[in-house]
Biopython code that builds the backbone (N, CA, C, O; Angstrom):
import numpy as np
from Bio.PDB.StructureBuilder import StructureBuilder

atoms = [
    (1, "MET", "N", (0.845, -1.169, 0.000)),
    (1, "MET", "CA", (0.000, 0.000, 0.000)),
    (1, "MET", "C", (0.892, 1.234, 0.000)),
    (1, "MET", "O", (1.882, 1.286, 0.729)),
    (2, "ASP", "N", (0.546, 2.223, -0.811)),
    (2, "ASP", "CA", (1.323, 3.453, -0.809)),
    (2, "ASP", "C", (0.513, 4.575, -0.162)),
    (2, "ASP", "O", (-0.649, 4.384, 0.198)),
    (3, "VAL", "N", (1.126, 5.733, -0.020)),
    (3, "VAL", "CA", (0.486, 6.858, 0.647)),
    (3, "VAL", "C", (-0.780, 7.271, -0.084)),
    (3, "VAL", "O", (-1.799, 7.543, 0.550)),
    (4, "THR", "N", (-0.730, 7.322, -1.409)),
    (4, "THR", "CA", (-1.889, 7.730, -2.199)),
    (4, "THR", "C", (-3.074, 6.815, -1.960)),
    (4, "THR", "O", (-4.200, 7.284, -1.793)),
    (5, "ALA", "N", (-2.832, 5.512, -1.943)),
    (5, "ALA", "CA", (-3.915, 4.553, -1.709)),
    (5, "ALA", "C", (-4.486, 4.708, -0.305)),
    (5, "ALA", "O", (-5.700, 4.636, -0.116)),
    (6, "ALA", "N", (-3.624, 4.919, 0.673)),
    (6, "ALA", "CA", (-4.090, 5.081, 2.055)),
    (6, "ALA", "C", (-4.959, 6.321, 2.193)),
    (6, "ALA", "O", (-6.015, 6.277, 2.824)),
    (7, "LEU", "N", (-4.513, 7.434, 1.601)),
    (7, "LEU", "CA", (-5.282, 8.668, 1.699)),
    (7, "LEU", "C", (-6.599, 8.562, 0.947)),
    (7, "LEU", "O", (-7.622, 9.059, 1.417)),
    (8, "ALA", "N", (-6.583, 7.920, -0.215)),
    (8, "ALA", "CA", (-7.817, 7.743, -0.986)),
    (8, "ALA", "C", (-8.824, 6.906, -0.212)),
    (8, "ALA", "O", (-10.015, 7.217, -0.210)),
    (9, "ALA", "N", (-8.367, 5.860, 0.438)),
    (9, "ALA", "CA", (-9.262, 4.992, 1.206)),
    (9, "ALA", "C", (-9.802, 5.706, 2.442)),
    (9, "ALA", "O", (-10.920, 5.431, 2.877)),
    (10, "ALA", "N", (-9.025, 6.610, 3.002)),
    (10, "ALA", "CA", (-9.428, 7.287, 4.234)),
    (10, "ALA", "C", (-10.387, 8.443, 3.991)),
    (10, "ALA", "O", (-11.134, 8.810, 4.897)),
    (11, "ARG", "N", (-10.390, 9.030, 2.797)),
    (11, "ARG", "CA", (-11.262, 10.159, 2.517)),
    (11, "ARG", "C", (-12.714, 9.785, 2.781)),
    (11, "ARG", "O", (-13.170, 8.717, 2.372)),
    (12, "GLY", "N", (-13.418, 10.641, 3.446)),
    (12, "GLY", "CA", (-14.804, 10.378, 3.774)),
    (12, "GLY", "C", (-14.980, 9.665, 5.106)),
    (12, "GLY", "O", (-16.084, 9.631, 5.649)),
    (13, "ARG", "N", (-13.917, 9.104, 5.633)),
    (13, "ARG", "CA", (-13.990, 8.430, 6.928)),
    (13, "ARG", "C", (-14.048, 9.441, 8.070)),
    (13, "ARG", "O", (-14.634, 9.165, 9.117)),
    (14, "TRP", "N", (-13.450, 10.591, 7.872)),
    (14, "TRP", "CA", (-13.461, 11.653, 8.873)),
    (14, "TRP", "C", (-14.023, 12.918, 8.255)),
    (14, "TRP", "O", (-13.844, 13.180, 7.065)),
    (15, "THR", "N", (-14.705, 13.699, 9.081)),
    (15, "THR", "CA", (-15.333, 14.912, 8.578)),
    (15, "THR", "C", (-14.653, 16.185, 9.061)),
    (15, "THR", "O", (-14.851, 17.249, 8.475)),
    (16, "GLN", "N", (-13.856, 16.096, 10.118)),
    (16, "GLN", "CA", (-13.149, 17.270, 10.623)),
    (16, "GLN", "C", (-12.015, 16.839, 11.537)),
    (16, "GLN", "O", (-11.948, 15.693, 11.981)),
    (17, "TRP", "N", (-11.126, 17.786, 11.807)),
    (17, "TRP", "CA", (-10.088, 17.509, 12.794)),
    (17, "TRP", "C", (-10.203, 18.542, 13.902)),
    (17, "TRP", "O", (-10.733, 19.635, 13.699)),
    (18, "GLU", "N", (-9.702, 18.183, 15.074)),
    (18, "GLU", "CA", (-9.773, 19.044, 16.246)),
    (18, "GLU", "C", (-8.412, 19.093, 16.929)),
    (18, "GLU", "O", (-7.654, 18.123, 16.921)),
    (19, "GLU", "N", (-8.130, 20.231, 17.511)),
    (19, "GLU", "CA", (-6.878, 20.450, 18.234)),
    (19, "GLU", "C", (-7.215, 20.708, 19.699)),
    (19, "GLU", "O", (-8.039, 21.569, 20.008)),
    (20, "GLU", "N", (-6.586, 19.973, 20.588)),
    (20, "GLU", "CA", (-6.844, 20.109, 22.026)),
    (20, "GLU", "C", (-5.512, 20.288, 22.743)),
    (20, "GLU", "O", (-4.665, 19.396, 22.717)),
    (21, "VAL", "N", (-5.327, 21.441, 23.384)),
    (21, "VAL", "CA", (-4.081, 21.742, 24.090)),
    (21, "VAL", "C", (-4.238, 21.326, 25.549)),
    (21, "VAL", "O", (-5.192, 21.718, 26.221)),
    (22, "VAL", "N", (-3.294, 20.531, 26.023)),
    (22, "VAL", "CA", (-3.294, 20.067, 27.412)),
    (22, "VAL", "C", (-1.881, 20.225, 27.965)),
    (22, "VAL", "O", (-0.952, 20.532, 27.218)),
    (23, "SER", "N", (-1.718, 20.020, 29.253)),
    (23, "SER", "CA", (-0.391, 20.056, 29.870)),
    (23, "SER", "C", (-0.090, 18.701, 30.471)),
    (23, "SER", "O", (-0.987, 18.005, 30.945)),
    (24, "ASN", "N", (1.184, 18.330, 30.448)),
    (24, "ASN", "CA", (1.554, 17.081, 31.116)),
    (24, "ASN", "C", (1.919, 17.385, 32.564)),
    (24, "ASN", "O", (1.830, 18.533, 33.000)),
    (25, "ASP", "N", (2.321, 16.380, 33.296)),
    (25, "ASP", "CA", (2.599, 16.548, 34.725)),
    (25, "ASP", "C", (3.805, 17.434, 35.020)),
    (25, "ASP", "O", (3.956, 17.903, 36.148)),
    (26, "ARG", "N", (4.660, 17.673, 34.040)),
    (26, "ARG", "CA", (5.827, 18.534, 34.255)),
    (26, "ARG", "C", (5.588, 19.954, 33.761)),
    (26, "ARG", "O", (6.514, 20.766, 33.746)),
    (27, "GLY", "N", (4.365, 20.264, 33.359)),
    (27, "GLY", "CA", (4.043, 21.609, 32.924)),
    (27, "GLY", "C", (4.321, 21.886, 31.462)),
    (27, "GLY", "O", (4.088, 22.999, 30.992)),
    (28, "ARG", "N", (4.808, 20.911, 30.743)),
    (28, "ARG", "CA", (5.040, 21.089, 29.306)),
    (28, "ARG", "C", (3.727, 20.927, 28.549)),
    (28, "ARG", "O", (2.849, 20.162, 28.949)),
    (29, "ARG", "N", (3.617, 21.660, 27.452)),
    (29, "ARG", "CA", (2.406, 21.560, 26.639)),
    (29, "ARG", "C", (2.375, 20.270, 25.837)),
    (29, "ARG", "O", (3.392, 19.816, 25.311)),
    (30, "LEU", "N", (1.197, 19.700, 25.758)),
    (30, "LEU", "CA", (0.898, 18.601, 24.849)),
    (30, "LEU", "C", (-0.261, 19.069, 23.993)),
    (30, "LEU", "O", (-1.181, 19.719, 24.490)),
    (31, "VAL", "N", (-0.226, 18.746, 22.717)),
    (31, "VAL", "CA", (-1.323, 19.083, 21.823)),
    (31, "VAL", "C", (-1.800, 17.796, 21.185)),
    (31, "VAL", "O", (-1.026, 17.091, 20.537)),
    (32, "HIS", "N", (-3.074, 17.487, 21.367)),
    (32, "HIS", "CA", (-3.670, 16.290, 20.771)),
    (32, "HIS", "C", (-4.474, 16.713, 19.555)),
    (32, "HIS", "O", (-5.266, 17.652, 19.619)),
    (33, "TYR", "N", (-4.266, 16.015, 18.450)),
    (33, "TYR", "CA", (-5.026, 16.251, 17.229)),
    (33, "TYR", "C", (-5.906, 15.037, 16.982)),
    (33, "TYR", "O", (-5.419, 13.916, 16.834)),
    (34, "PHE", "N", (-7.207, 15.279, 16.939)),
    (34, "PHE", "CA", (-8.188, 14.221, 16.743)),
    (34, "PHE", "C", (-8.832, 14.369, 15.376)),
    (34, "PHE", "O", (-8.964, 15.477, 14.856)),
    (35, "LEU", "N", (-9.229, 13.249, 14.801)),
    (35, "LEU", "CA", (-10.080, 13.249, 13.621)),
    (35, "LEU", "C", (-11.455, 12.796, 14.079)),
    (35, "LEU", "O", (-11.582, 11.822, 14.821)),
    (36, "ARG", "N", (-12.487, 13.508, 13.632)),
    (36, "ARG", "CA", (-13.853, 13.180, 14.030)),
    (36, "ARG", "C", (-14.583, 12.567, 12.842)),
    (36, "ARG", "O", (-14.549, 13.089, 11.728)),
    (37, "GLY", "N", (-15.242, 11.444, 13.113)),
    (37, "GLY", "CA", (-15.998, 10.742, 12.087)),
    (37, "GLY", "C", (-17.403, 11.291, 11.948)),
    (37, "GLY", "O", (-17.827, 12.119, 12.754)),
    (38, "PRO", "N", (-18.132, 10.841, 10.934)),
    (38, "PRO", "CA", (-19.490, 11.347, 10.701)),
    (38, "PRO", "C", (-20.448, 11.042, 11.848)),
    (38, "PRO", "O", (-21.439, 11.752, 12.021)),
    (39, "GLY", "N", (-20.177, 10.011, 12.629)),
    (39, "GLY", "CA", (-21.020, 9.673, 13.770)),
    (39, "GLY", "C", (-20.646, 10.411, 15.043)),
    (39, "GLY", "O", (-21.283, 10.211, 16.078)),
    (40, "GLY", "N", (-19.627, 11.262, 14.990)),
    (40, "GLY", "CA", (-19.205, 12.036, 16.147)),
    (40, "GLY", "C", (-18.053, 11.424, 16.930)),
    (40, "GLY", "O", (-17.541, 12.056, 17.853)),
    (41, "GLU", "N", (-17.629, 10.204, 16.584)),
    (41, "GLU", "CA", (-16.526, 9.567, 17.310)),
    (41, "GLU", "C", (-15.209, 10.273, 16.985)),
    (41, "GLU", "O", (-14.993, 10.741, 15.867)),
    (42, "ARG", "N", (-14.330, 10.335, 17.998)),
    (42, "ARG", "CA", (-13.021, 10.961, 17.819)),
    (42, "ARG", "C", (-11.942, 9.901, 17.854)),
    (42, "ARG", "O", (-12.014, 8.929, 18.606)),
    (43, "GLU", "N", (-10.931, 10.117, 17.012)),
    (43, "GLU", "CA", (-9.795, 9.201, 16.967)),
    (43, "GLU", "C", (-8.515, 10.029, 17.093)),
    (43, "GLU", "O", (-8.276, 10.933, 16.292)),
    (44, "LEU", "N", (-7.692, 9.718, 18.101)),
    (44, "LEU", "CA", (-6.442, 10.445, 18.303)),
    (44, "LEU", "C", (-5.477, 10.090, 17.185)),
    (44, "LEU", "O", (-5.120, 8.926, 17.008)),
    (45, "ALA", "N", (-5.056, 11.100, 16.430)),
    (45, "ALA", "CA", (-4.190, 10.867, 15.279)),
    (45, "ALA", "C", (-2.748, 11.293, 15.545)),
    (45, "ALA", "O", (-1.817, 10.551, 15.235)),
    (46, "VAL", "N", (-2.558, 12.476, 16.112)),
    (46, "VAL", "CA", (-1.218, 13.047, 16.275)),
    (46, "VAL", "C", (-1.107, 13.662, 17.666)),
    (46, "VAL", "O", (-2.063, 14.244, 18.179)),
    (47, "VAL", "N", (0.071, 13.525, 18.266)),
    (47, "VAL", "CA", (0.359, 14.184, 19.543)),
    (47, "VAL", "C", (1.574, 15.079, 19.344)),
    (47, "VAL", "O", (2.607, 14.644, 18.837)),
    (48, "GLY", "N", (1.431, 16.337, 19.753)),
    (48, "GLY", "CA", (2.540, 17.279, 19.724)),
    (48, "GLY", "C", (3.082, 17.450, 21.130)),
    (48, "GLY", "O", (2.315, 17.583, 22.084)),
    (49, "ARG", "N", (4.397, 17.447, 21.262)),
    (49, "ARG", "CA", (5.036, 17.602, 22.575)),
    (49, "ARG", "C", (5.970, 18.805, 22.542)),
    (49, "ARG", "O", (6.737, 18.990, 21.597)),
    (50, "GLU", "N", (5.892, 19.613, 23.584)),
    (50, "GLU", "CA", (6.776, 20.764, 23.702)),
    (50, "GLU", "C", (8.152, 20.277, 24.129)),
    (50, "GLU", "O", (8.295, 19.668, 25.189)),
    (51, "ARG", "N", (9.155, 20.539, 23.320)),
    (51, "ARG", "CA", (10.527, 20.146, 23.641)),
    (51, "ARG", "C", (11.249, 21.241, 24.409)),
    (51, "ARG", "O", (12.036, 20.967, 25.314)),
    (52, "SER", "N", (10.976, 22.464, 24.043)),
    (52, "SER", "CA", (11.496, 23.636, 24.737)),
    (52, "SER", "C", (10.517, 24.762, 24.407)),
    (52, "SER", "O", (9.676, 24.598, 23.523)),
    (53, "PRO", "N", (10.607, 25.892, 25.092)),
    (53, "PRO", "CA", (9.661, 26.967, 24.771)),
    (53, "PRO", "C", (9.664, 27.282, 23.269)),
    (53, "PRO", "O", (10.711, 27.525, 22.670)),
    (54, "ARG", "N", (8.486, 27.269, 22.695)),
    (54, "ARG", "CA", (8.247, 27.562, 21.273)),
    (54, "ARG", "C", (8.775, 26.503, 20.320)),
    (54, "ARG", "O", (8.811, 26.749, 19.115)),
    (55, "HIS", "N", (9.182, 25.347, 20.798)),
    (55, "HIS", "CA", (9.635, 24.266, 19.923)),
    (55, "HIS", "C", (8.842, 23.004, 20.227)),
    (55, "HIS", "O", (8.873, 22.490, 21.345)),
    (56, "MET", "N", (8.139, 22.518, 19.228)),
    (56, "MET", "CA", (7.286, 21.341, 19.381)),
    (56, "MET", "C", (7.766, 20.252, 18.429)),
    (56, "MET", "O", (8.381, 20.533, 17.400)),
    (57, "SER", "N", (7.477, 19.017, 18.788)),
    (57, "SER", "CA", (7.651, 17.903, 17.855)),
    (57, "SER", "C", (6.320, 17.167, 17.819)),
    (57, "SER", "O", (5.618, 17.081, 18.826)),
    (58, "TYR", "N", (5.982, 16.642, 16.657)),
    (58, "TYR", "CA", (4.682, 16.014, 16.442)),
    (58, "TYR", "C", (4.892, 14.601, 15.927)),
    (58, "TYR", "O", (5.776, 14.358, 15.106)),
    (59, "ALA", "N", (4.076, 13.667, 16.412)),
    (59, "ALA", "CA", (4.201, 12.270, 15.982)),
    (59, "ALA", "C", (2.817, 11.643, 15.827)),
    (59, "ALA", "O", (1.917, 11.868, 16.637)),
    (60, "VAL", "N", (2.674, 10.854, 14.769)),
    (60, "VAL", "CA", (1.444, 10.089, 14.553)),
    (60, "VAL", "C", (1.418, 8.945, 15.555)),
    (60, "VAL", "O", (2.453, 8.333, 15.822)),
    (61, "GLN", "N", (0.273, 8.655, 16.099)),
    (61, "GLN", "CA", (0.104, 7.571, 17.058)),
    (61, "GLN", "C", (0.054, 6.227, 16.342)),
    (61, "GLN", "O", (-0.586, 6.097, 15.298)),
    (62, "GLY", "N", (0.730, 5.229, 16.903)),
    (62, "GLY", "CA", (0.793, 3.897, 16.301)),
    (62, "GLY", "C", (-0.573, 3.287, 16.064)),
    (62, "GLY", "O", (-0.812, 2.668, 15.027)),
    (63, "ARG", "N", (-1.466, 3.459, 17.022)),
    (63, "ARG", "CA", (-2.820, 2.922, 16.874)),
    (63, "ARG", "C", (-3.510, 3.544, 15.660)),
    (63, "ARG", "O", (-4.228, 2.863, 14.929)),
    (64, "PHE", "N", (-3.285, 4.855, 15.452)),
    (64, "PHE", "CA", (-3.893, 5.521, 14.305)),
    (64, "PHE", "C", (-3.307, 5.001, 12.994)),
    (64, "PHE", "O", (-4.036, 4.818, 12.019)),
    (65, "LEU", "N", (-1.996, 4.762, 12.964)),
    (65, "LEU", "CA", (-1.372, 4.209, 11.757)),
    (65, "LEU", "C", (-1.988, 2.866, 11.396)),
    (65, "LEU", "O", (-2.263, 2.600, 10.226)),
    (66, "ARG", "N", (-2.203, 2.026, 12.390)),
    (66, "ARG", "CA", (-2.835, 0.720, 12.133)),
    (66, "ARG", "C", (-4.256, 0.888, 11.631)),
    (66, "ARG", "O", (-4.696, 0.151, 10.749)),
    (67, "SER", "N", (-4.974, 1.848, 12.181)),
    (67, "SER", "CA", (-6.339, 2.129, 11.751)),
    (67, "SER", "C", (-6.361, 2.614, 10.304)),
    (67, "SER", "O", (-7.225, 2.215, 9.524)),
    (68, "LEU", "N", (-5.421, 3.465, 9.955)),
    (68, "LEU", "CA", (-5.330, 3.984, 8.591)),
    (68, "LEU", "C", (-5.004, 2.867, 7.611)),
    (68, "LEU", "O", (-5.573, 2.808, 6.521)),
    (69, "ALA", "N", (-4.087, 1.979, 7.995)),
    (69, "ALA", "CA", (-3.738, 0.842, 7.143)),
    (69, "ALA", "C", (-4.946, -0.071, 6.950)),
    (69, "ALA", "O", (-5.175, -0.575, 5.851)),
    (70, "ALA", "N", (-5.717, -0.285, 8.014)),
    (70, "ALA", "CA", (-6.909, -1.134, 7.916)),
    (70, "ALA", "C", (-7.948, -0.502, 6.998)),
    (70, "ALA", "O", (-8.624, -1.208, 6.249)),
    (71, "ALA", "N", (-8.080, 0.817, 7.049)),
    (71, "ALA", "CA", (-9.045, 1.513, 6.196)),
    (71, "ALA", "C", (-8.691, 1.371, 4.727)),
    (71, "ALA", "O", (-9.567, 1.375, 3.863)),
    (72, "ALA", "N", (-7.395, 1.246, 4.450)),
    (72, "ALA", "CA", (-6.947, 1.099, 3.067)),
    (72, "ALA", "C", (-6.923, -0.360, 2.637)),
    (72, "ALA", "O", (-6.580, -0.672, 1.497)),
    (73, "GLY", "N", (-7.289, -1.259, 3.558)),
    (73, "GLY", "CA", (-7.339, -2.677, 3.214)),
    (73, "GLY", "C", (-5.986, -3.347, 3.190)),
    (73, "GLY", "O", (-5.798, -4.343, 2.492)),
    (74, "ALA", "N", (-5.035, -2.813, 3.947)),
    (74, "ALA", "CA", (-3.696, -3.407, 3.967)),
    (74, "ALA", "C", (-3.725, -4.687, 4.782)),
    (74, "ALA", "O", (-4.377, -4.759, 5.824)),
    (75, "GLY", "N", (-3.029, -5.673, 4.313)),
    (75, "GLY", "CA", (-2.887, -6.904, 5.071)),
    (75, "GLY", "C", (-1.871, -6.726, 6.169)),
    (75, "GLY", "O", (-1.132, -5.742, 6.183)),
    (76, "ALA", "N", (-1.826, -7.658, 7.080)),
    (76, "ALA", "CA", (-0.906, -7.563, 8.217)),
    (76, "ALA", "C", (0.539, -7.500, 7.765)),
    (76, "ALA", "O", (1.363, -6.877, 8.434)),
    (77, "GLY", "N", (0.862, -8.121, 6.657)),
    (77, "GLY", "CA", (2.240, -8.134, 6.194)),
    (77, "GLY", "C", (2.616, -6.949, 5.340)),
    (77, "GLY", "O", (3.756, -6.849, 4.886)),
    (78, "ALA", "N", (1.666, -6.038, 5.110)),
    (78, "ALA", "CA", (1.923, -4.918, 4.213)),
    (78, "ALA", "C", (2.600, -3.755, 4.903)),
    (78, "ALA", "O", (2.974, -2.784, 4.246)),
    (79, "GLY", "N", (2.767, -3.830, 6.212)),
    (79, "GLY", "CA", (3.384, -2.715, 6.934)),
    (79, "GLY", "C", (2.312, -1.822, 7.511)),
    (79, "GLY", "O", (1.345, -1.477, 6.831)),
    (80, "ALA", "N", (2.478, -1.457, 8.732)),
    (80, "ALA", "CA", (1.438, -0.704, 9.428)),
    (80, "ALA", "C", (1.323, 0.726, 8.949)),
    (80, "ALA", "O", (0.234, 1.298, 8.987)),
    (81, "ASP", "N", (2.421, 1.324, 8.497)),
    (81, "ASP", "CA", (2.350, 2.737, 8.186)),
    (81, "ASP", "C", (2.022, 3.033, 6.738)),
    (81, "ASP", "O", (1.517, 4.118, 6.448)),
    (82, "GLY", "N", (2.281, 2.132, 5.823)),
    (82, "GLY", "CA", (1.955, 2.362, 4.425)),
    (82, "GLY", "C", (2.660, 3.563, 3.836)),
    (82, "GLY", "O", (2.174, 4.135, 2.860)),
    (83, "GLY", "N", (3.791, 3.966, 4.394)),
    (83, "GLY", "CA", (4.506, 5.110, 3.863)),
    (83, "GLY", "C", (3.980, 6.448, 4.367)),
    (83, "GLY", "O", (4.414, 7.497, 3.892)),
    (84, "VAL", "N", (3.065, 6.427, 5.310)),
    (84, "VAL", "CA", (2.510, 7.656, 5.867)),
    (84, "VAL", "C", (3.578, 8.334, 6.715)),
    (84, "VAL", "O", (4.277, 7.662, 7.474)),
    (85, "PRO", "N", (3.719, 9.670, 6.598)),
    (85, "PRO", "CA", (4.699, 10.359, 7.445)),
    (85, "PRO", "C", (4.393, 10.118, 8.914)),
    (85, "PRO", "O", (3.227, 10.044, 9.301)),
    (86, "ARG", "N", (5.424, 9.995, 9.730)),
    (86, "ARG", "CA", (5.214, 9.711, 11.152)),
    (86, "ARG", "C", (5.554, 10.875, 12.056)),
    (86, "ARG", "O", (5.003, 10.971, 13.152)),
    (87, "LYS", "N", (6.436, 11.758, 11.641)),
    (87, "LYS", "CA", (6.874, 12.853, 12.511)),
    (87, "LYS", "C", (6.970, 14.146, 11.718)),
    (87, "LYS", "O", (7.280, 14.156, 10.527)),
    (88, "TRP", "N", (6.691, 15.240, 12.425)),
    (88, "TRP", "CA", (6.824, 16.564, 11.842)),
    (88, "TRP", "C", (7.443, 17.486, 12.875)),
    (88, "TRP", "O", (7.428, 17.199, 14.072)),
    (89, "ARG", "N", (7.986, 18.597, 12.397)),
    (89, "ARG", "CA", (8.562, 19.585, 13.301)),
    (89, "ARG", "C", (7.781, 20.894, 13.272)),
    (89, "ARG", "O", (8.103, 21.822, 14.015)),
    (90, "SER", "N", (6.758, 20.979, 12.421)),
    (90, "SER", "CA", (5.957, 22.202, 12.389)),
    (90, "SER", "C", (4.469, 21.877, 12.421)),
    (90, "SER", "O", (4.022, 20.863, 11.885)),
    (91, "ARG", "N", (3.726, 22.754, 13.055)),
    (91, "ARG", "CA", (2.279, 22.594, 13.141)),
    (91, "ARG", "C", (1.658, 22.629, 11.751)),
    (91, "ARG", "O", (0.706, 21.900, 11.472)),
    (92, "ARG", "N", (2.194, 23.472, 10.888)),
    (92, "ARG", "CA", (1.648, 23.608, 9.535)),
    (92, "ARG", "C", (1.657, 22.269, 8.802)),
    (92, "ARG", "O", (0.689, 21.947, 8.113)),
    (93, "GLU", "N", (2.715, 21.488, 8.932)),
    (93, "GLU", "CA", (2.775, 20.173, 8.282)),
    (93, "GLU", "C", (1.704, 19.236, 8.828)),
    (93, "GLU", "O", (1.088, 18.482, 8.075)),
    (94, "VAL", "N", (1.486, 19.285, 10.134)),
    (94, "VAL", "CA", (0.449, 18.453, 10.757)),
    (94, "VAL", "C", (-0.922, 18.856, 10.232)),
    (94, "VAL", "O", (-1.723, 18.005, 9.845)),
    (95, "VAL", "N", (-1.188, 20.158, 10.222)),
    (95, "VAL", "CA", (-2.477, 20.668, 9.757)),
    (95, "VAL", "C", (-2.720, 20.282, 8.303)),
    (95, "VAL", "O", (-3.823, 19.864, 7.950)),
    (96, "ASP", "N", (-1.716, 20.416, 7.469)),
    (96, "ASP", "CA", (-1.865, 20.043, 6.056)),
    (96, "ASP", "C", (-2.190, 18.568, 5.909)),
    (96, "ASP", "O", (-3.041, 18.199, 5.100)),
    (97, "TRP", "N", (-1.522, 17.722, 6.680)),
    (97, "TRP", "CA", (-1.759, 16.281, 6.589)),
    (97, "TRP", "C", (-3.151, 15.928, 7.076)),
    (97, "TRP", "O", (-3.861, 15.163, 6.422)),
    (98, "LEU", "N", (-3.556, 16.479, 8.227)),
    (98, "LEU", "CA", (-4.896, 16.208, 8.746)),
    (98, "LEU", "C", (-5.966, 16.697, 7.772)),
    (98, "LEU", "O", (-6.978, 16.030, 7.558)),
    (99, "SER", "N", (-5.730, 17.858, 7.191)),
    (99, "SER", "CA", (-6.688, 18.404, 6.231)),
    (99, "SER", "C", (-6.840, 17.506, 5.018)),
    (99, "SER", "O", (-7.922, 17.409, 4.438)),
    (100, "SER", "N", (-5.749, 16.846, 4.633)),
    (100, "SER", "CA", (-5.817, 15.952, 3.475)),
    (100, "SER", "C", (-6.625, 14.694, 3.778)),
    (100, "SER", "O", (-7.055, 14.002, 2.856)),
    (101, "LEU", "N", (-6.836, 14.389, 5.061)),
    (101, "LEU", "CA", (-7.577, 13.193, 5.447)),
    (101, "LEU", "C", (-9.078, 13.417, 5.591)),
    (101, "LEU", "O", (-9.851, 12.459, 5.583)),
    (102, "VAL", "N", (-9.488, 14.656, 5.722)),
    (102, "VAL", "CA", (-10.910, 14.909, 5.961)),
    (102, "VAL", "C", (-11.644, 15.260, 4.675)),
    (102, "VAL", "O", (-11.062, 15.778, 3.723)),
    (103, "SER", "N", (-12.923, 14.965, 4.676)),
    (103, "SER", "CA", (-13.772, 15.389, 3.567)),
    (103, "SER", "C", (-14.524, 16.621, 4.031)),
    (103, "SER", "O", (-15.242, 16.567, 5.030)),
    (104, "GLY", "N", (-14.374, 17.712, 3.334)),
    (104, "GLY", "CA", (-14.944, 18.963, 3.806)),
    (104, "GLY", "C", (-14.188, 19.399, 5.040)),
    (104, "GLY", "O", (-14.324, 18.770, 6.089)),
    (105, "PHE", "N", (-13.420, 20.421, 4.954)),
    (105, "PHE", "CA", (-12.499, 20.806, 6.011)),
    (105, "PHE", "C", (-13.171, 21.763, 6.988)),
    (105, "PHE", "O", (-13.482, 22.904, 6.647)),
    (106, "TRP", "N", (-13.391, 21.276, 8.216)),
    (106, "TRP", "CA", (-13.838, 22.111, 9.321)),
    (106, "TRP", "C", (-12.881, 21.895, 10.464)),
    (106, "TRP", "O", (-12.466, 20.766, 10.727)),
    (107, "ARG", "N", (-12.528, 22.954, 11.140)),
    (107, "ARG", "CA", (-11.582, 22.846, 12.249)),
    (107, "ARG", "C", (-12.222, 23.384, 13.517)),
    (107, "ARG", "O", (-12.785, 24.479, 13.521)),
    (108, "ILE", "N", (-12.136, 22.627, 14.570)),
    (108, "ILE", "CA", (-12.617, 23.059, 15.879)),
    (108, "ILE", "C", (-11.413, 23.098, 16.803)),
    (108, "ILE", "O", (-10.660, 22.129, 16.894)),
    (109, "GLN", "N", (-11.232, 24.214, 17.486)),
    (109, "GLN", "CA", (-10.139, 24.306, 18.451)),
    (109, "GLN", "C", (-10.739, 24.288, 19.841)),
    (109, "GLN", "O", (-11.551, 25.150, 20.179)),
    (110, "VAL", "N", (-10.349, 23.313, 20.651)),
    (110, "VAL", "CA", (-10.918, 23.138, 21.996)),
    (110, "VAL", "C", (-10.007, 23.757, 23.022)),
    (110, "VAL", "O", (-10.304, 23.717, 24.216)),
]
sb = StructureBuilder()
sb.init_structure("model")
sb.init_model(0)
sb.init_chain("A")
sb.init_seg("    ")
for serial, (resi, resn, name, xyz) in enumerate(atoms, 1):
    if name == "N":
        sb.init_residue(resn, " ", resi, " ")
    sb.init_atom(name, np.array(xyz, "f"), 0.0, 1.0, " ", f" {name:<3s}", serial, name[0])
structure = sb.get_structure()
């Protein structure tokens, strides 16, 4: 499975993405990015972690990668990620990727 096939299979599965800013126990910011399905269910897709003030790193969650592979019909031996990017260093890259997964782009910031 390639990235194009995974994204094509996922289109329509989610209707919007949401950003939720939280703090961890050490006071560092965490940002959770969820994809919301047509039935209202949320799926955690990406977590951003503050590395230092004004510097974040973002990573796709393993469970979400497996879910994306399943949506594209990948077999167990095809690889869980299907070539999907796993890490980013800018919020803009995360937003662009999440936007490419939704049908009709609506953003809710919690």
